[in-house]
C-alpha positions as CSV (number, residue, x, y, z in Angstrom):
1,X,32.1,-4.1,26.1
2,X,28.9,-3.0,27.7
3,X,25.6,-4.8,27.0
4,X,22.4,-3.0,27.5
5,X,19.4,-5.2,28.3
6,X,16.0,-3.7,28.2
7,X,13.7,-6.6,29.1
8,X,10.4,-6.3,30.8
9,X,10.5,-2.5,31.1
10,X,8.2,-1.6,28.2
11,X,10.8,-0.6,25.6
12,X,10.5,-1.9,22.1
13,X,12.4,-1.2,18.9
14,X,9.9,-0.2,16.2
15,X,12.0,-1.2,13.2
16,X,13.1,2.3,12.3
17,X,10.0,4.3,13.1
18,X,11.4,7.8,13.2
19,X,8.9,9.9,11.2
20,X,6.0,10.2,13.6
21,X,5.2,13.4,15.6
22,X,5.4,13.0,19.4
23,X,2.2,11.8,20.8
24,X,0.9,10.2,17.6
25,X,-0.6,6.9,18.5
26,X,-3.7,6.5,16.3
27,X,-4.3,6.4,12.6
28,X,-7.3,6.5,10.4
29,X,-7.2,5.2,6.8
30,X,-10.1,6.5,4.7
31,X,-11.0,4.5,1.6
32,X,-8.5,5.5,-1.2
33,X,-9.8,7.4,-4.1
34,X,-10.2,5.4,-7.3
35,X,-9.2,7.4,-10.4
36,X,-9.3,4.4,-12.6
37,X,-12.0,2.3,-14.3
38,X,-11.1,-0.7,-12.1
39,X,-14.1,-1.3,-9.9
40,X,-13.4,-2.1,-6.3
41,X,-9.6,-1.6,-6.4
42,X,-9.8,1.2,-3.8
43,X,-11.2,-1.3,-1.3
44,X,-8.5,-3.8,-1.9
45,X,-5.8,-1.2,-1.4
46,X,-7.4,0.3,1.8
47,X,-7.9,-3.1,3.3
48,X,-4.3,-4.1,2.6
49,X,-3.0,-0.9,4.2
50,X,-5.2,-1.4,7.3
51,X,-3.9,-5.0,7.5
52,X,-0.2,-3.7,7.4
53,X,-0.7,-1.2,10.2
54,X,-2.7,-3.6,12.3
55,X,0.0,-6.2,11.9
56,X,2.9,-3.9,12.7
57,X,1.1,-2.3,15.7
58,X,3.2,0.9,15.1
59,X,0.0,2.8,15.3
60,X,-3.5,1.9,16.4
61,X,-5.9,2.0,13.4
62,X,-9.1,3.6,14.4
63,X,-12.1,5.5,13.1
64,X,-11.9,9.3,13.0
65,X,-10.8,11.2,14.9
66,X,-7.3,9.9,15.0
67,X,-3.9,11.5,15.5
68,X,-2.9,10.8,11.9
69,X,-4.7,10.3,8.5
70,X,-3.3,8.1,5.8
71,X,-5.1,9.0,2.6
72,X,-4.4,8.3,-1.1
73,X,-5.5,7.4,-4.5
74,X,-5.1,4.7,-7.2
75,X,-4.2,7.1,-9.9
76,X,-3.6,4.9,-13.0
77,X,-3.9,1.4,-14.2
78,X,-2.3,0.1,-17.4
79,X,-2.5,-3.4,-18.9
80,X,0.1,-4.1,-21.6
81,X,1.2,-7.3,-23.4
82,X,4.7,-8.5,-22.6
83,X,5.0,-11.9,-24.3
84,X,3.6,-13.3,-27.5
85,X,3.1,-16.8,-28.9
86,X,4.4,-17.6,-32.4
87,X,1.0,-16.7,-33.8
88,X,1.5,-13.1,-32.4
89,X,-1.1,-13.6,-29.6
90,X,-0.3,-12.2,-26.2
91,X,0.4,-15.0,-23.7
92,X,1.4,-12.7,-20.9
93,X,0.4,-9.3,-19.9
94,X,1.6,-6.8,-17.3
95,X,-0.7,-4.7,-15.1
96,X,0.9,-1.5,-13.9
97,X,-0.5,0.6,-11.1
98,X,0.4,4.1,-10.0
99,X,-0.7,5.1,-6.5
100,X,-0.3,8.2,-4.4
101,X,-0.4,8.4,-0.6
102,X,0.1,10.9,2.2
103,X,0.3,10.8,5.9
104,X,-1.1,13.9,7.6
105,X,-1.2,15.1,11.2
106,X,-4.8,15.7,12.1
107,X,-4.2,18.5,14.6
108,X,-2.0,20.7,12.5
109,X,-2.7,19.5,8.9
110,X,1.0,19.1,8.4
111,X,2.0,16.5,5.8
112,X,4.4,14.1,7.5
113,X,5.1,12.0,4.4
114,X,3.8,12.0,0.8
115,X,4.6,10.1,-2.4
116,X,2.6,10.8,-5.6
117,X,4.5,8.3,-7.8
118,X,4.4,4.8,-6.3
119,X,4.5,2.4,-9.2
120,X,4.4,-1.3,-9.2
121,X,3.6,-4.0,-11.7
122,X,2.9,-7.7,-12.0
123,X,2.9,-10.0,-15.0
124,X,0.0,-12.4,-15.4
125,X,-0.9,-15.2,-17.8
126,X,-3.4,-14.9,-20.6
127,X,-5.5,-18.0,-20.9
128,X,-7.7,-19.3,-23.6
129,X,-10.7,-18.7,-21.4
130,X,-11.5,-15.0,-20.8
131,X,-12.8,-15.6,-17.3
132,X,-9.5,-17.3,-16.3
133,X,-7.5,-14.4,-17.8
134,X,-9.6,-11.9,-15.8
135,X,-9.1,-13.9,-12.6
136,X,-5.3,-13.9,-13.3
137,X,-5.4,-10.1,-13.8
138,X,-7.3,-9.6,-10.6
139,X,-4.9,-11.8,-8.7
140,X,-2.0,-9.7,-10.1
141,X,-3.7,-6.6,-8.8
142,X,-4.1,-8.1,-5.4
143,X,-0.4,-9.0,-5.3
144,X,0.5,-5.4,-6.3
145,X,-1.8,-4.0,-3.6
146,X,-0.1,-6.2,-0.9
147,X,3.4,-5.0,-2.0
148,X,2.4,-1.4,-2.2
149,X,0.6,-1.4,1.1
150,X,3.8,-2.8,2.7
151,X,5.9,-0.1,0.9
152,X,3.6,2.7,2.0
153,X,3.6,1.5,5.6
154,X,7.4,1.3,5.7
155,X,8.0,4.5,3.9
156,X,5.4,6.6,5.8
157,X,6.9,5.5,9.2
158,X,10.5,5.8,8.2
159,X,10.1,9.0,6.2
160,X,11.6,7.9,2.9
């Protein structure tokens, strides 16, 4: 029935961070490659990843050189109808994104974690106004980017 208390001595539990090499404290995140026709999507993903790592403080995000590099690409975007009105007009569509990412140790070039098949999707409403539909589609992409950034952050640090 022992209780170990580690207060005020600099110890912190990092939420399962087990995948980092010893001495890795800094991370650089270059702008993700955009292999789609969706302009600006690479900036959205890179900014969301930077936000996730800054928020968690698991690693210090910095300009190169850094101990680690988190690189990746938005490989594919697909928009497909998912619901139709009685007049066979799409009222909802789904945007599907496929992303790849890898965490590399700068000094050795060793790949610490990699996933080439991160897929997420979001359904959005089709409006009568094309500009509203476009805004809904972009908002769906932003929600996907936020989820994928969180997933990459967690998986890269935990090694899954």
